[in-house]
N, C-alpha and C positions, 0 to 999 in steps of 0.2 A: 789326578790333580792333587798337588801337595801344597803345604804352606798355610798361611793365615787367610781366613775369610773375614774381611772387615766389612761391616755393613754401614756404608757411609751415605748412601742415597745419591751418589753422584755418578755421572758418566766419566770416562777417562779424561775428558776435556776439562773437568772440574765444575761443569754446570750442574746445578741441583735439579733433580727430577722428583717432584712431589709424589710420595707414595711408594717409591721404589724400595726404600729401606724397609717399610712394613711388608712389602711383598717378599723381599729376601728373607726377612725374619720368619715369615709364615712358611716359606719353603723349608727352612731349616727345621721348623717345629714339626714338619710332617715326616721326619725320618722315623721309621718303624724300629722298635726294639730298644729305645732309650730307657734307661733306668728312671723310675719315677722319682721325683724330687730334685731333678737336675735340669737346669735350663739348657736349651739347645746351644746357646752361645758360651757356655761355661768353658773355661780353659781346663781341659780334663787333667793335664799333668799337674796342675796346682790344686785339683780337687781331691776329695777323699776317695780312694779306691782300695779294693781288697783283692788280692790274688789268691785263688784257691787251687789246690793240687790234691788229687786223690791217688792213693795206691789201692789196687783192687786185686781180687783173686784171679781175674782173667779179663777178657775183652768184651764180653757180652753183658750189657746192663740188665738183661732180663733173667739171666741165670747166675751171673757172677755178682759179687758184693764188694763194697768198699771196706778196706781194712785199715786205712789210715787217712786222716784229713789234715792238711796243712793250710794255714791261713796267714798271710802277711799283709798288714795294713800300712798304707802309705798316705801321707798328707803333705801338701806343699812340696812334693818331690822327695820326701824323706820317709824312711822306714820308721814307723812309730810303735809297732807291736808285731809279734810273731808267735805262733803257737801251733802245736800239733796234738792230735788225739788219735790213739790207737782205737780201733773199732772191732768188736766181736762180730764176725760175719755170719755166724750161725751155720757155716759149712766149713769143711777142711780147706786149708790153704794149700794149693798144689805145690809140689817141690820146685817146679820151674819158676813159680812166683817168688818163693823164698830165695831162690838163687839170685833173682834180679834185685829184690828189695831188701833181703836180709830179715824180713818179718816172718816169724814162725807162729805155729799154733800156740806154743807155750807163751809167747809174748802177748798174745791177745786174749788168753783164756779168762783173765779177770777183768777185761775191758767191757764197757757197756755196749749194747747194740746200737745200731745207727739211730733209731728213733729217740733214744735217750741222749746220745752224744750230740746230735744235731741241735738240740735245744741249748746246749752250752755254746755251740759254734755261732748261733744266731746273733749274739751280741756283736760279733766281729763283722757280720754281714749287713746289718741294718744301716741304712743311710750311706752306703758306699757303692760306687760303680764296680760291678764284677769284672774280673780279669782272669783269664786262664791261658796257658800255652797249649795250643791245639784244643780250644774250648769245646769242640764237638764231642770229644771223648769225655771230658769232665762233666759237661752239662747233661749228657744223656744218663750218666750214672747218678748224678745228683737228683734229677727229676724222677728217675725210676725209683730211687730209694725213698724220696718224699711221698710218692704215690703209695708205695707199699706200706709206709708208716701212717697213711691216712691224713697227710698234711697237705694243705692247699698249694697249688702251683700257679694260681692266678687270684687276683682280687684280695679281699681282706682275710685275715686269719681268724681264728676262733675268738680272739679278743676284740675283733672289729677293726683292728689297725691294718694298714696295708702291709702285705708280706715283704720280706727283705727282697731287694732287687734281684739277687742271685736266684731266688726261688721261682721267679716268674718264667714259665716255660715258653713265653712268646718274646722274651727279651733277647738282646744281642750283646754278647760279652766282648770286651776289647780283647783281641787275640794277637799277642806279639809274634806268633808263628807266621800269620798272614803277612805281617809287615817285614819280618826277617826274609821271607821268601821273595818279597818284592824289592826290598832295598838292598839285599845281598844276593840277588838272583844269579850273579856270576860266580858266587862262591860255592864250594862243594860242601854239602851237608848242612841241614837246617834243624837238626835236633837241638834241644836246649843246650846240651853240653858243647856242641860245635859252635853255636852262636856265642855262648859265654866265653869260649876260648878266644874267638876273634875279637871280642869287645874287651877282653881283659877283666872279665867278671868272675870272681871266685865262685865255684860250685863245690862245696865241701863234700857232700855225699849225694850223688845223683840217685834218683829213685827213692829218696826219702822226702816225704811230702813238704815239711816246713822248709827244708833247704831248697827244694825245687821252686817253692812259692816265692821265697825271698829273691832267688836268682832271676826268676821271671819278671818280677817287679823292676829289678835293676836293668834288665835288658830293655824293657819297655821304655824306661826313662832315658836310657842311653840312645834309643832310636827316636826319641820325641822330637828333636829338632828337625827331623826329616819328614815328620808327619803333620797332618792338619792340627791346628791348635784347638779348634772348637769341637766340642763333644759331638754334636750332630753331624758335622762334616766328616769327622773321623769315622763314625759308623757308616755313613753313606759311602765313603771311598773304600773302607774295609770290605763292605759287602760286595762291592764291584770286583775288587781284587780277588776275594775268596772265590767268587763264581768263576772268574777267569782261570784261577789256579786249579779249581776242580775239573774244569774242562781240559786243561793241559794234562793233568794227571790221568784223566780217563783216556785221553788220546795216547799217552805214553804206554799205559797198560795194554791197550788194544793192539799196539805194534809189537808187543813182546811175544 
C-alpha cells in the first residue's frame, strides 16, 4: 500500500460514519517503533529527521568498533546541517577496512573514544526521526556501543529527559534501502552507490560517513513521492516490505 492515508471519516460514497476517523487514527497510533515526540499522522518528509552512517572496524558489533560517525540533518525536505566525527576504536583498524574507507590508525590516534564522541553527536539526534541505509547494520553497532558505554537504550537518560529517538533499541528507523528494493525491484544493484547513480544523486566519497549520510537523505527524499506520506503508515508498510524481502533473500541463499 502506497500513497497518502487521509483520515476523513467517510465511506467512498461520501456518507459520514461517526467514529470511523477516531478508529483510523487509533490504528495509526498503534504502529510500533515510532520515534517519541512525533504524531502518527505527521508528514515525515516535512519533519525533522537525521541520517546516521557509521564506518566500523568490521561487521560484528560485539567485537568490532565504530571508527567514524556521520550525521546529516534534514528539515522540510532540505539539508540543514552535516558533520562527521572520527572515533578511536581502542583496537587496531584492519588493513581491509582501511582499503575500503581510507581511515587509518594514524587518523584516529588523537580522536576521542565512542563514549566521549557520542555526547557531541547527541545534539544532532535529539528531536529527530532516525534514518539509516540498511539500518540493521547501523543500529546494531550504535546500540552495542551505547551499552558498552553504560548509556541507556530505553526510557529516560541520567538527566531524566527522554533519550534521543536513535538511542531507543525498540525503535524502527526509516530505511531507504527497503524502499529502494521495493520501488526499484527490477533494477540491478541496490547498494547506496547504485541507487544514487540511478537517481542522479552525487556521492562524492563512498564509505565516508558524512558523505554517505547526506546521500542517503537525498535518496530518501527522491523516493518520497512513491512512499506513504504519514509517518505511522510509512513504518507499517516498511516493516511489511522488510519482512518480505528478508524471506526472499533467505530463499535465494538456500537455493545457492
